[in-house]
matplotlib code that plots the C-alpha trace (Angstrom):
import matplotlib.pyplot as plt

x = [44.7, 46.7, 46.0, 49.6, 49.5, 46.2, 47.3, 50.3, 48.2, 46.4, 49.3, 50.2, 48.0, 48.3, 51.9, 51.9, 49.0, 51.5, 54.5, 51.8, 51.5, 55.2, 55.9, 52.4, 53.4, 56.5, 57.1, 56.5, 52.8, 52.0, 50.9, 48.7, 46.9, 47.3, 46.1, 43.1, 42.1, 42.6, 40.4, 37.7, 37.6, 37.8, 34.2, 33.2, 33.3, 31.8, 28.5, 28.6, 26.3, 23.4, 24.1, 20.3, 18.7, 20.1, 18.6, 15.6, 16.0, 17.0, 14.0, 11.5, 12.9, 13.6, 10.9, 11.9, 13.2, 16.0, 17.1, 20.7, 20.0, 17.1, 20.0, 22.5, 20.0, 19.4, 23.0, 24.0, 26.4, 27.3, 27.8, 26.1, 27.0, 23.5, 25.0, 23.6, 27.4, 30.1, 33.8, 33.2, 29.9, 32.1, 34.1, 31.0, 30.8, 34.5, 33.9, 32.8, 34.6, 36.0, 32.8, 30.6, 33.9, 33.4, 30.2, 30.1, 32.5, 30.2, 27.2, 29.1, 27.4, 28.8, 31.2, 32.7, 33.1, 34.9, 37.1, 37.9, 38.3, 41.2, 43.2, 43.7, 46.2, 44.1, 41.3, 44.0, 45.3, 41.9, 42.1, 45.8, 44.9, 42.1, 44.3, 46.5, 44.2, 45.4, 41.7, 40.3, 43.0, 43.7, 39.6, 39.7, 42.9, 41.5, 38.3, 39.9, 39.7, 43.3, 42.4, 39.4, 39.1, 36.0, 36.8, 35.9, 38.9, 40.9, 40.2, 37.9, 38.9, 37.9, 39.1, 42.3, 43.5, 47.1, 48.6, 50.0, 53.5, 56.2, 57.9, 61.4, 62.7, 61.1, 64.5, 64.6, 67.2, 66.8, 63.4, 61.7, 58.5, 57.7, 60.2, 62.6, 60.5, 60.2, 63.6, 66.5, 67.3, 64.6, 62.2, 63.2, 63.3, 60.0, 58.5, 59.9, 58.8, 54.6, 56.1, 56.6, 53.4, 51.8, 53.4, 53.2, 49.7, 48.3, 47.3, 47.2, 48.7, 50.2, 53.5, 53.6, 50.9, 51.7, 55.6, 54.0, 52.2, 55.5, 57.4, 54.6, 55.2, 58.8, 58.7, 56.6, 58.1, 61.7, 60.2, 58.3, 61.1, 64.5, 66.2, 65.8, 67.9, 70.5, 70.9, 71.4, 75.2, 75.6, 77.2, 74.8, 71.4, 69.4, 68.0, 67.1, 65.8, 63.3, 62.3, 61.3, 59.2, 57.4, 56.6, 56.3, 52.4, 51.3, 53.1, 51.3, 47.7, 48.4, 48.2, 45.3, 43.1, 44.0, 45.0, 41.8, 44.5, 46.4, 43.2, 42.0, 45.3, 46.5, 42.7, 42.5, 45.7, 47.3, 50.9, 50.9, 52.0, 54.8, 55.7, 55.9, 58.0, 60.9, 60.9, 61.0, 63.5, 66.5, 65.4, 64.5, 67.5, 70.1, 68.6, 69.0, 72.3, 73.3, 74.4, 70.8]
y = [196.5, 199.9, 199.7, 198.7, 195.4, 195.1, 195.3, 193.4, 190.3, 190.2, 190.3, 186.6, 184.9, 186.5, 185.6, 182.3, 181.9, 183.5, 181.1, 178.1, 179.2, 179.0, 176.8, 177.0, 180.7, 182.9, 184.9, 188.1, 186.6, 185.5, 189.4, 189.3, 186.3, 187.5, 191.1, 190.7, 187.8, 190.8, 192.8, 190.8, 188.9, 192.3, 193.2, 189.9, 190.5, 193.9, 192.2, 188.8, 189.9, 191.5, 188.6, 187.4, 190.3, 191.6, 188.2, 188.8, 192.7, 190.9, 188.7, 191.4, 194.6, 192.1, 194.2, 197.5, 200.3, 201.3, 198.1, 199.2, 201.4, 199.3, 196.2, 199.4, 200.4, 196.5, 196.0, 198.7, 200.0, 201.7, 198.5, 194.5, 191.0, 189.0, 185.7, 183.2, 182.6, 184.0, 183.0, 179.8, 179.0, 178.6, 176.0, 173.8, 172.9, 172.1, 170.6, 173.5, 176.2, 178.1, 178.6, 179.0, 181.8, 183.6, 183.6, 185.3, 187.9, 188.8, 189.2, 192.2, 195.5, 197.3, 200.0, 196.7, 195.3, 197.8, 197.1, 193.8, 194.0, 195.5, 192.7, 191.3, 188.3, 187.1, 185.7, 183.3, 182.5, 181.5, 178.9, 177.7, 177.2, 174.7, 173.1, 172.8, 171.9, 174.8, 176.9, 175.6, 175.3, 179.2, 180.5, 178.3, 180.1, 183.1, 182.7, 181.6, 184.1, 184.9, 186.2, 188.1, 191.5, 192.8, 196.3, 195.8, 193.8, 196.3, 199.0, 200.6, 202.3, 206.3, 209.5, 210.5, 206.7, 206.3, 203.9, 204.4, 204.8, 202.6, 202.4, 203.4, 200.5, 198.3, 197.5, 198.1, 200.7, 204.3, 203.8, 205.0, 206.3, 210.0, 210.9, 211.0, 210.4, 214.3, 215.0, 214.2, 211.5, 209.0, 211.4, 213.3, 209.6, 208.0, 212.1, 211.7, 208.4, 209.6, 212.9, 210.4, 208.5, 211.2, 212.5, 209.2, 208.1, 211.8, 211.4, 214.3, 211.9, 214.2, 213.3, 213.9, 211.4, 208.7, 208.2, 206.5, 203.7, 203.7, 203.3, 200.2, 198.5, 198.9, 197.6, 194.6, 193.5, 193.9, 191.5, 189.0, 186.1, 186.2, 185.6, 189.3, 190.1, 187.3, 187.8, 191.9, 192.0, 189.4, 190.8, 189.2, 190.1, 187.9, 185.8, 188.9, 190.1, 186.5, 186.7, 190.4, 190.2, 187.5, 189.1, 192.7, 192.3, 191.4, 194.4, 196.2, 194.5, 195.0, 199.3, 198.7, 197.8, 200.5, 203.6, 204.7, 206.4, 203.7, 200.8, 203.4, 203.7, 200.1, 199.0, 201.0, 201.5, 198.3, 199.3, 201.0, 198.1, 197.5, 200.9, 200.8, 197.4, 198.8, 202.1, 200.7, 197.2, 199.4, 201.1, 198.3, 196.4, 199.6, 199.9, 196.2, 196.5, 199.1, 197.8, 198.1]
z = [124.1, 121.7, 118.4, 117.4, 120.0, 118.6, 114.8, 115.6, 118.0, 114.1, 112.1, 113.1, 111.8, 108.7, 108.7, 109.3, 106.4, 103.9, 105.0, 104.4, 100.9, 100.4, 97.7, 96.3, 95.0, 94.3, 97.0, 95.4, 94.8, 98.1, 99.1, 95.5, 98.1, 101.3, 100.9, 99.1, 101.5, 104.7, 102.6, 101.8, 105.1, 107.2, 104.8, 106.1, 109.3, 109.8, 107.9, 109.6, 112.4, 110.0, 107.3, 108.2, 107.7, 104.5, 103.5, 104.3, 103.1, 99.9, 99.9, 101.1, 98.8, 95.6, 93.3, 95.1, 92.8, 95.2, 96.7, 97.5, 100.0, 101.6, 101.9, 103.2, 106.2, 107.1, 106.9, 108.7, 107.0, 103.6, 102.0, 101.4, 100.9, 99.4, 99.2, 101.7, 102.7, 104.9, 105.0, 107.7, 106.0, 103.2, 104.7, 105.4, 101.6, 100.3, 96.9, 95.5, 97.8, 94.5, 92.5, 96.1, 96.6, 93.3, 93.9, 97.6, 96.0, 93.2, 95.9, 97.4, 96.9, 93.7, 95.7, 96.9, 94.3, 92.5, 95.2, 94.2, 90.6, 91.1, 92.7, 89.3, 89.8, 92.7, 90.9, 89.0, 91.7, 93.4, 90.7, 91.6, 95.2, 94.6, 92.3, 94.8, 97.6, 99.8, 99.6, 102.3, 104.6, 104.1, 104.1, 107.4, 109.3, 108.3, 110.8, 113.5, 116.6, 116.4, 113.2, 113.9, 111.8, 112.8, 113.8, 117.8, 117.7, 115.6, 115.0, 112.1, 109.1, 110.0, 111.9, 110.6, 110.0, 111.5, 113.4, 116.8, 116.8, 116.5, 120.3, 120.1, 121.7, 119.4, 118.7, 114.6, 114.2, 112.6, 112.9, 116.3, 117.9, 117.9, 120.0, 117.0, 114.5, 113.0, 113.1, 111.2, 108.1, 108.7, 108.8, 105.8, 103.7, 105.4, 103.9, 100.6, 99.7, 100.6, 97.8, 95.7, 95.9, 95.4, 92.2, 90.7, 91.7, 91.8, 95.7, 98.5, 101.3, 104.4, 104.6, 108.6, 109.0, 107.1, 108.2, 111.1, 108.3, 106.6, 110.3, 110.7, 107.9, 108.2, 111.2, 111.0, 107.5, 109.3, 112.2, 109.6, 109.2, 111.3, 108.0, 107.0, 109.8, 109.5, 106.2, 105.8, 106.0, 103.2, 100.1, 97.5, 98.4, 96.4, 99.1, 101.0, 98.3, 98.2, 101.8, 102.0, 98.6, 100.7, 103.6, 102.7, 101.7, 105.0, 106.5, 104.3, 105.0, 108.4, 107.4, 105.2, 108.5, 110.6, 107.9, 105.3, 103.3, 102.7, 101.9, 99.5, 97.8, 97.7, 97.1, 94.1, 92.7, 91.0, 90.9, 94.3, 96.0, 93.8, 94.0, 97.9, 98.5, 96.0, 97.9, 101.6, 99.8, 100.5, 103.6, 105.8, 105.1, 105.4, 108.8, 109.5, 109.0, 111.5, 114.8, 117.4]

ax = plt.figure().add_subplot(projection="3d")
ax.plot(x, y, z, "-o")
ax.set_aspect("equal")
plt.show()
């Protein structure tokens, strides 16, 4: 299976989870829940096979002057989690779910905790999910086989971090595959957004490489809710914007799984998600207004 197909397959349950949060959160807040959980579940999936080895090493090397390095060796990764919990085990104690989930997140190695601390809106939302009795349902959805985010199923965040080109026949006018992506208005517009990101956040993203990612985000956002296409031609953009805001973060979450540069940007820069959403808003709507 191609990377694009694998990401699309894993995106479906993520879209479904976002839909279930409608009514609990405002549309733009759904992304503040889905993106952090996608990232945390990614770490969880990677670490789960070595969970017992890490727990054993944690006991064995409790008095070691450099326990972190030994725990990394036990996990087989550059990060670890010393909690007894995984996403699956958290579900076994629904009455203490919020406290256990927070403890689980705090048990990650310092480098992962630093990433998670950047998701400032997520932590108040966590309490809201408990109050509304949806946290157990959301975590359970992330543990299904369809939402398996292990690198064996979804390509790891290594190498150039490119997402495979979106085929030209996807039916999203104006944003095509590689055959036409490096020429004309589309490439110029999308690469200009990358330059704006670099200027605003001090990053050094390569415009040519990252056009692939922006195209992938636009594709999945456009396909995330059929109402986007139905409402694109309406003079009043209020409802269209509401739907767009509700599905945007899922498209970015998919890019974060497969693109190391965007993973770093979104997870370490609090304003990056909002900035990117606004930059792509009119592009997605404009393309949906064009004839297929």
